[in-house]
N, CA, C and O atoms as a GROMACS GRO file, in nm:
protein
  380
    1MET      N    1  -0.520  -2.067  -0.696
    1MET     CA    2  -0.584  -1.960  -0.740
    1MET      C    3  -0.692  -1.931  -0.660
    1MET      O    4  -0.743  -2.026  -0.600
    2PHE      N    5  -0.743  -1.808  -0.643
    2PHE     CA    6  -0.870  -1.780  -0.553
    2PHE      C    7  -0.961  -1.819  -0.645
    2PHE      O    8  -0.946  -1.814  -0.767
    3ALA      N    9  -1.089  -1.869  -0.567
    3ALA     CA   10  -1.208  -1.898  -0.661
    3ALA      C   11  -1.277  -1.746  -0.701
    3ALA      O   12  -1.239  -1.640  -0.652
    4GLU      N   13  -1.380  -1.760  -0.795
    4GLU     CA   14  -1.420  -1.642  -0.829
    4GLU      C   15  -1.510  -1.578  -0.726
    4GLU      O   16  -1.529  -1.457  -0.724
    5ARG      N   17  -1.571  -1.672  -0.630
    5ARG     CA   18  -1.650  -1.613  -0.513
    5ARG      C   19  -1.608  -1.696  -0.400
    5ARG      O   20  -1.589  -1.818  -0.403
    6LEU      N   21  -1.596  -1.610  -0.290
    6LEU     CA   22  -1.568  -1.650  -0.157
    6LEU      C   23  -1.708  -1.665  -0.089
    6LEU      O   24  -1.793  -1.580  -0.116
    7THR      N   25  -1.741  -1.775   0.003
    7THR     CA   26  -1.842  -1.781   0.088
    7THR      C   27  -1.807  -1.756   0.229
    7THR      O   28  -1.711  -1.824   0.266
    8TYR      N   29  -1.858  -1.676   0.319
    8TYR     CA   30  -1.839  -1.665   0.422
    8TYR      C   31  -1.975  -1.697   0.527
    8TYR      O   32  -2.083  -1.641   0.511
    9TRP      N   33  -1.951  -1.785   0.623
    9TRP     CA   34  -2.075  -1.826   0.700
    9TRP      C   35  -2.042  -1.784   0.834
    9TRP      O   36  -1.941  -1.807   0.901
   10THR      N   37  -2.171  -1.702   0.866
   10THR     CA   38  -2.179  -1.630   1.007
   10THR      C   39  -2.307  -1.682   1.094
   10THR      O   40  -2.407  -1.730   1.040
   11ARG      N   41  -2.294  -1.669   1.212
   11ARG     CA   42  -2.396  -1.702   1.302
   11ARG      C   43  -2.461  -1.586   1.347
   11ARG      O   44  -2.400  -1.482   1.370
   12CYS      N   45  -2.597  -1.599   1.364
   12CYS     CA   46  -2.686  -1.492   1.392
   12CYS      C   47  -2.726  -1.531   1.551
   12CYS      O   48  -2.726  -1.648   1.591
   13ALA      N   49  -2.757  -1.427   1.625
   13ALA     CA   50  -2.771  -1.451   1.765
   13ALA      C   51  -2.899  -1.561   1.801
   13ALA      O   52  -2.910  -1.613   1.912
   14ASP      N   53  -2.986  -1.584   1.697
   14ASP     CA   54  -3.076  -1.682   1.718
   14ASP      C   55  -3.046  -1.827   1.642
   14ASP      O   56  -3.131  -1.909   1.606
   15ARG      N   57  -2.908  -1.835   1.628
   15ARG     CA   58  -2.857  -1.965   1.568
   15ARG      C   59  -2.904  -2.020   1.431
   15ARG      O   60  -2.907  -2.138   1.397
   16ARG      N   61  -2.943  -1.902   1.353
   16ARG     CA   62  -2.970  -1.916   1.204
   16ARG      C   63  -2.843  -1.902   1.128
   16ARG      O   64  -2.762  -1.820   1.170
   17THR      N   65  -2.814  -1.969   1.026
   17THR     CA   66  -2.697  -1.950   0.935
   17THR      C   67  -2.712  -1.856   0.836
   17THR      O   68  -2.798  -1.875   0.750
   18VAL      N   69  -2.638  -1.749   0.833
   18VAL     CA   70  -2.645  -1.663   0.722
   18VAL      C   71  -2.518  -1.667   0.612
   18VAL      O   72  -2.402  -1.648   0.649
   19VAL      N   73  -2.550  -1.692   0.482
   19VAL     CA   74  -2.449  -1.704   0.379
   19VAL      C   75  -2.431  -1.560   0.326
   19VAL      O   76  -2.529  -1.496   0.288
   20ILE      N   77  -2.299  -1.507   0.322
   20ILE     CA   78  -2.267  -1.384   0.272
   20ILE      C   79  -2.182  -1.400   0.154
   20ILE      O   80  -2.072  -1.449   0.181
   21LYS      N   81  -2.201  -1.376   0.046
   21LYS     CA   82  -2.118  -1.400  -0.083
   21LYS      C   83  -2.040  -1.273  -0.118
   21LYS      O   84  -2.100  -1.168  -0.094
   22CYS      N   85  -1.926  -1.264  -0.166
   22CYS     CA   86  -1.868  -1.135  -0.203
   22CYS      C   87  -1.759  -1.187  -0.329
   22CYS      O   88  -1.707  -1.299  -0.326
   23LYS      N   89  -1.740  -1.110  -0.415
   23LYS     CA   90  -1.660  -1.108  -0.535
   23LYS      C   91  -1.518  -1.081  -0.476
   23LYS      O   92  -1.498  -0.992  -0.393
   24THR      N   93  -1.425  -1.162  -0.523
   24THR     CA   94  -1.276  -1.140  -0.508
   24THR      C   95  -1.207  -1.084  -0.623
   24THR      O   96  -1.229  -1.120  -0.739
   25ASN      N   97  -1.136  -1.009  -0.593
   25ASN     CA   98  -1.042  -0.959  -0.706
   25ASN      C   99  -0.912  -1.061  -0.730
   25ASN      O  100  -0.827  -1.084  -0.644
   26THR      N  101  -0.913  -1.113  -0.851
   26THR     CA  102  -0.790  -1.219  -0.877
   26THR      C  103  -0.693  -1.162  -0.952
   26THR      O  104  -0.631  -1.235  -1.030
   27MET      N  105  -0.667  -1.043  -0.944
   27MET     CA  106  -0.552  -0.972  -1.015
   27MET      C  107  -0.428  -1.014  -0.924
   27MET      O  108  -0.424  -1.033  -0.802
   28ASN      N  109  -0.333  -1.024  -1.017
   28ASN     CA  110  -0.195  -1.046  -0.959
   28ASN      C  111  -0.118  -0.933  -0.940
   28ASN      O  112  -0.159  -0.826  -0.984
   29LEU      N  113  -0.003  -0.940  -0.876
   29LEU     CA  114   0.078  -0.810  -0.841
   29LEU      C  115   0.110  -0.729  -0.955
   29LEU      O  116   0.079  -0.610  -0.957
   30PHE      N  117   0.179  -0.793  -1.066
   30PHE     CA  118   0.196  -0.738  -1.179
   30PHE      C  119   0.082  -0.656  -1.263
   30PHE      O  120   0.102  -0.548  -1.319
   31GLN      N  121  -0.041  -0.729  -1.261
   31GLN     CA  122  -0.151  -0.650  -1.345
   31GLN      C  123  -0.184  -0.537  -1.246
   31GLN      O  124  -0.220  -0.433  -1.300
   32ARG      N  125  -0.178  -0.537  -1.123
   32ARG     CA  126  -0.213  -0.441  -1.030
   32ARG      C  127  -0.111  -0.314  -1.050
   32ARG      O  128  -0.154  -0.198  -1.055
   33ALA      N  129   0.015  -0.343  -1.060
   33ALA     CA  130   0.097  -0.235  -1.070
   33ALA      C  131   0.088  -0.163  -1.228
   33ALA      O  132   0.134  -0.050  -1.246
   34VAL      N  133   0.029  -0.235  -1.328
   34VAL     CA  134   0.033  -0.168  -1.436
   34VAL      C  135  -0.119  -0.117  -1.479
   34VAL      O  136  -0.145  -0.066  -1.588
   35SER      N  137  -0.209  -0.139  -1.380
   35SER     CA  138  -0.357  -0.083  -1.385
   35SER      C  139  -0.342   0.049  -1.354
   35SER      O  140  -0.245   0.092  -1.291
   36PRO      N  141  -0.453   0.131  -1.404
   36PRO     CA  142  -0.466   0.280  -1.377
   36PRO      C  143  -0.457   0.294  -1.228
   36PRO      O  144  -0.486   0.200  -1.154
   37THR      N  145  -0.416   0.413  -1.181
   37THR     CA  146  -0.413   0.440  -1.026
   37THR      C  147  -0.484   0.560  -1.018
   37THR      O  148  -0.470   0.642  -1.109
   38PRO      N  149  -0.554   0.583  -0.927
   38PRO     CA  150  -0.641   0.684  -0.902
   38PRO      C  151  -0.558   0.812  -0.891
   38PRO      O  152  -0.438   0.789  -0.878
   39LEU      N  153  -0.592   0.939  -0.891
   39LEU     CA  154  -0.538   1.058  -0.896
   39LEU      C  155  -0.492   1.099  -0.741
   39LEU      O  156  -0.394   1.168  -0.714
   40PHE      N  157  -0.565   1.052  -0.664
   40PHE     CA  158  -0.504   1.070  -0.517
   40PHE      C  159  -0.387   0.995  -0.485
   40PHE      O  160  -0.293   1.045  -0.423
   41PHE      N  161  -0.390   0.878  -0.525
   41PHE     CA  162  -0.285   0.788  -0.489
   41PHE      C  163  -0.182   0.806  -0.568
   41PHE      O  164  -0.074   0.771  -0.520
   42GLN      N  165  -0.180   0.861  -0.701
   42GLN     CA  166  -0.070   0.931  -0.789
   42GLN      C  167  -0.009   1.019  -0.700
   42GLN      O  168   0.110   1.003  -0.675
   43LYS      N  169  -0.075   1.115  -0.646
   43LYS     CA  170   0.002   1.225  -0.554
   43LYS      C  171   0.062   1.140  -0.435
   43LYS      O  172   0.182   1.156  -0.414
   44LEU      N  173   0.004   1.066  -0.368
   44LEU     CA  174   0.061   1.016  -0.252
   44LEU      C  175   0.194   0.932  -0.288
   44LEU      O  176   0.300   0.936  -0.226
   45ARG      N  177   0.164   0.856  -0.405
   45ARG     CA  178   0.300   0.804  -0.448
   45ARG      C  179   0.423   0.881  -0.460
   45ARG      O  180   0.530   0.849  -0.409
   46ASN      N  181   0.398   1.006  -0.546
   46ASN     CA  182   0.513   1.102  -0.557
   46ASN      C  183   0.555   1.154  -0.443
   46ASN      O  184   0.675   1.169  -0.424
   47ILE      N  185   0.453   1.193  -0.340
   47ILE     CA  186   0.514   1.241  -0.205
   47ILE      C  187   0.588   1.122  -0.142
   47ILE      O  188   0.687   1.145  -0.072
   48GLY      N  189   0.548   0.999  -0.161
   48GLY     CA  190   0.637   0.882  -0.080
   48GLY      C  191   0.766   0.887  -0.151
   48GLY      O  192   0.864   0.878  -0.076
   49LEU      N  193   0.792   0.899  -0.286
   49LEU     CA  194   0.910   0.892  -0.369
   49LEU      C  195   1.017   1.030  -0.322
   49LEU      O  196   1.140   1.033  -0.308
   50ALA      N  197   0.927   1.121  -0.306
   50ALA     CA  198   1.020   1.255  -0.284
   50ALA      C  199   1.091   1.232  -0.112
   50ALA      O  200   1.205   1.260  -0.076
   51VAL      N  201   0.986   1.176  -0.035
   51VAL     CA  202   1.059   1.152   0.091
   51VAL      C  203   1.139   1.056   0.097
   51VAL      O  204   1.231   1.072   0.176
   52ALA      N  205   1.136   0.939   0.028
   52ALA     CA  206   1.243   0.830   0.022
   52ALA      C  207   1.366   0.891  -0.051
   52ALA      O  208   1.475   0.846  -0.014
   53ALA      N  209   1.366   0.981  -0.144
   53ALA     CA  210   1.466   1.034  -0.197
   53ALA      C  211   1.550   1.148  -0.114
   53ALA      O  212   1.671   1.161  -0.136
   54ILE      N  213   1.487   1.224  -0.024
   54ILE     CA  214   1.546   1.324   0.048
   54ILE      C  215   1.598   1.252   0.175
   54ILE      O  216   1.698   1.299   0.228
   55SER      N  217   1.537   1.140   0.231
   55SER     CA  218   1.584   1.082   0.321
   55SER      C  219   1.708   0.988   0.289
   55SER      O  220   1.780   0.951   0.382
   56GLY      N  221   1.732   0.951   0.162
   56GLY     CA  222   1.837   0.870   0.121
   56GLY      C  223   1.964   0.955   0.106
   56GLY      O  224   2.079   0.920   0.132
   57ALA      N  225   1.918   1.083   0.054
   57ALA     CA  226   2.021   1.166   0.058
   57ALA      C  227   2.090   1.220   0.190
   57ALA      O  228   2.208   1.253   0.194
   58ILE      N  229   2.013   1.226   0.287
   58ILE     CA  230   2.035   1.247   0.434
   58ILE      C  231   2.130   1.148   0.470
   58ILE      O  232   2.246   1.177   0.501
   59ILE      N  233   2.086   1.034   0.466
   59ILE     CA  234   2.170   0.898   0.533
   59ILE      C  235   2.299   0.907   0.453
   59ILE      O  236   2.404   0.906   0.517
   60SER      N  237   2.305   0.918   0.298
   60SER     CA  238   2.437   0.911   0.261
   60SER      C  239   2.522   1.023   0.248
   60SER      O  240   2.622   1.024   0.176
   61SER      N  241   2.473   1.132   0.329
   61SER     CA  242   2.550   1.251   0.338
   61SER      C  243   2.683   1.228   0.405
   61SER      O  244   2.698   1.156   0.504
   62PRO      N  245   2.793   1.302   0.335
   62PRO     CA  246   2.925   1.290   0.406
   62PRO      C  247   2.951   1.372   0.505
   62PRO      O  248   3.066   1.373   0.549
   63LEU      N  249   2.865   1.445   0.555
   63LEU     CA  250   2.875   1.540   0.670
   63LEU      C  251   2.866   1.459   0.808
   63LEU      O  252   2.808   1.351   0.811
   64GLY      N  253   2.910   1.501   0.894
   64GLY     CA  254   2.884   1.421   1.036
   64GLY      C  255   2.749   1.480   1.088
   64GLY      O  256   2.744   1.583   1.155
   65LEU      N  257   2.637   1.404   1.050
   65LEU     CA  258   2.517   1.458   1.134
   65LEU      C  259   2.503   1.368   1.254
   65LEU      O  260   2.562   1.263   1.279
   66PRO      N  261   2.405   1.438   1.326
   66PRO     CA  262   2.377   1.355   1.482
   66PRO      C  263   2.300   1.265   1.442
   66PRO      O  264   2.216   1.272   1.352
   67ALA      N  265   2.336   1.150   1.531
   67ALA     CA  266   2.258   1.005   1.510
   67ALA      C  267   2.110   1.018   1.507
   67ALA      O  268   2.047   0.930   1.447
   68ILE      N  269   2.048   1.113   1.563
   68ILE     CA  270   1.909   1.130   1.564
   68ILE      C  271   1.849   1.161   1.441
   68ILE      O  272   1.736   1.121   1.413
   69VAL      N  273   1.930   1.242   1.352
   69VAL     CA  274   1.871   1.279   1.225
   69VAL      C  275   1.902   1.176   1.132
   69VAL      O  276   1.830   1.169   1.033
   70THR      N  277   2.003   1.089   1.146
   70THR     CA  278   2.019   0.987   1.055
   70THR      C  279   1.915   0.866   1.081
   70THR      O  280   1.868   0.788   0.998
   71THR      N  281   1.894   0.874   1.216
   71THR     CA  282   1.769   0.759   1.243
   71THR      C  283   1.633   0.800   1.204
   71THR      O  284   1.554   0.716   1.161
   72ILE      N  285   1.596   0.943   1.218
   72ILE     CA  286   1.470   0.980   1.153
   72ILE      C  287   1.495   0.962   0.969
   72ILE      O  288   1.404   0.911   0.904
   73ALA      N  289   1.577   0.992   0.925
   73ALA     CA  290   1.592   0.986   0.793
   73ALA      C  291   1.581   0.840   0.762
   73ALA      O  292   1.522   0.813   0.658
   74GLY      N  293   1.630   0.735   0.838
   74GLY     CA  294   1.606   0.614   0.815
   74GLY      C  295   1.446   0.557   0.799
   74GLY      O  296   1.397   0.492   0.706
   75TYR      N  297   1.385   0.605   0.927
   75TYR     CA  298   1.237   0.566   0.933
   75TYR      C  299   1.163   0.648   0.840
   75TYR      O  300   1.048   0.609   0.819
   76LEU      N  301   1.205   0.760   0.774
   76LEU     CA  302   1.144   0.831   0.664
   76LEU      C  303   1.155   0.753   0.553
   76LEU      O  304   1.055   0.744   0.482
   77ALA      N  305   1.259   0.691   0.518
   77ALA     CA  306   1.313   0.622   0.398
   77ALA      C  307   1.206   0.520   0.409
   77ALA      O  308   1.125   0.512   0.317
   78VAL      N  309   1.198   0.438   0.517
   78VAL     CA  310   1.096   0.323   0.521
   78VAL      C  311   0.962   0.352   0.464
   78VAL      O  312   0.911   0.295   0.368
   79ALA      N  313   0.899   0.473   0.555
   79ALA     CA  314   0.792   0.513   0.529
   79ALA      C  315   0.745   0.573   0.392
   79ALA      O  316   0.635   0.554   0.340
   80GLY      N  317   0.851   0.652   0.340
   80GLY     CA  318   0.816   0.690   0.182
   80GLY      C  319   0.829   0.566   0.085
   80GLY      O  320   0.759   0.557  -0.016
   81THR      N  321   0.910   0.485   0.116
   81THR     CA  322   0.896   0.357   0.017
   81THR      C  323   0.767   0.264   0.048
   81THR      O  324   0.714   0.209  -0.047
   82VAL      N  325   0.724   0.249   0.156
   82VAL     CA  326   0.589   0.185   0.173
   82VAL      C  327   0.467   0.260   0.125
   82VAL      O  328   0.364   0.207   0.082
   83LEU      N  329   0.490   0.385   0.135
   83LEU     CA  330   0.382   0.479   0.087
   83LEU      C  331   0.366   0.465  -0.068
   83LEU      O  332   0.258   0.444  -0.123
   84SER      N  333   0.469   0.478  -0.124
   84SER     CA  334   0.510   0.455  -0.275
   84SER      C  335   0.440   0.318  -0.334
   84SER      O  336   0.359   0.307  -0.426
   85SER      N  337   0.484   0.241  -0.270
   85SER     CA  338   0.459   0.102  -0.309
   85SER      C  339   0.306   0.072  -0.295
   85SER      O  340   0.242   0.016  -0.383
   86VAL      N  341   0.267   0.105  -0.206
   86VAL     CA  342   0.103   0.079  -0.152
   86VAL      C  343   0.039   0.144  -0.261
   86VAL      O  344  -0.030   0.078  -0.339
   87SER      N  345   0.060   0.293  -0.277
   87SER     CA  346   0.000   0.382  -0.365
   87SER      C  347   0.004   0.332  -0.513
   87SER      O  348  -0.088   0.342  -0.594
   88GLN      N  349   0.121   0.278  -0.532
   88GLN     CA  350   0.125   0.220  -0.700
   88GLN      C  351   0.028   0.098  -0.712
   88GLN      O  352  -0.026   0.083  -0.822
   89ILE      N  353  -0.004   0.001  -0.605
   89ILE     CA  354  -0.058  -0.104  -0.656
   89ILE      C  355  -0.225  -0.094  -0.617
   89ILE      O  356  -0.307  -0.185  -0.629
   90THR      N  357  -0.246   0.036  -0.569
   90THR     CA  358  -0.404   0.069  -0.562
   90THR      C  359  -0.454   0.087  -0.710
   90THR      O  360  -0.387   0.157  -0.786
   91VAL      N  361  -0.555   0.034  -0.749
   91VAL     CA  362  -0.639   0.026  -0.858
   91VAL      C  363  -0.766   0.100  -0.838
   91VAL      O  364  -0.817   0.112  -0.727
   92ALA      N  365  -0.818   0.154  -0.954
   92ALA     CA  366  -0.937   0.239  -0.927
   92ALA      C  367  -1.051   0.108  -0.932
   92ALA      O  368  -1.023   0.006  -0.996
   93GLY      N  369  -1.173   0.119  -0.862
   93GLY     CA  370  -1.254   0.008  -0.836
   93GLY      C  371  -1.365   0.037  -0.947
   93GLY      O  372  -1.370   0.138  -1.018
   94GLU      N  373  -1.452  -0.068  -0.949
   94GLU     CA  374  -1.558  -0.062  -1.049
   94GLU      C  375  -1.663   0.046  -0.990
   94GLU      O  376  -1.708   0.035  -0.876
   95GLU      N  377  -1.698   0.154  -1.079
   95GLU     CA  378  -1.809   0.238  -1.035
   95GLU      C  379  -1.937   0.219  -1.109
   95GLU      O  380  -2.036   0.286  -1.079
   0.00000   0.00000   0.00000
């Protein structure tokens, strides 16, 4: 597991060593998924789900669609899925 704090060492131009400490977030993926999501990312998640659903319907359509349409639908399915999953695991920061 990650330490409570990480230490980063950097070198300045005059060869002095500077220590920068920052807190890390030790939440696991499940905790992030069930934590409150900011409103902006909730809207992005819903848009991503809609794009993925529409592109899935286009891909599975029994009609003979041109290859470019199904290719674009495949790319949109991936983009919608990534957008939804990243938006879901975004949590509200400490204010």
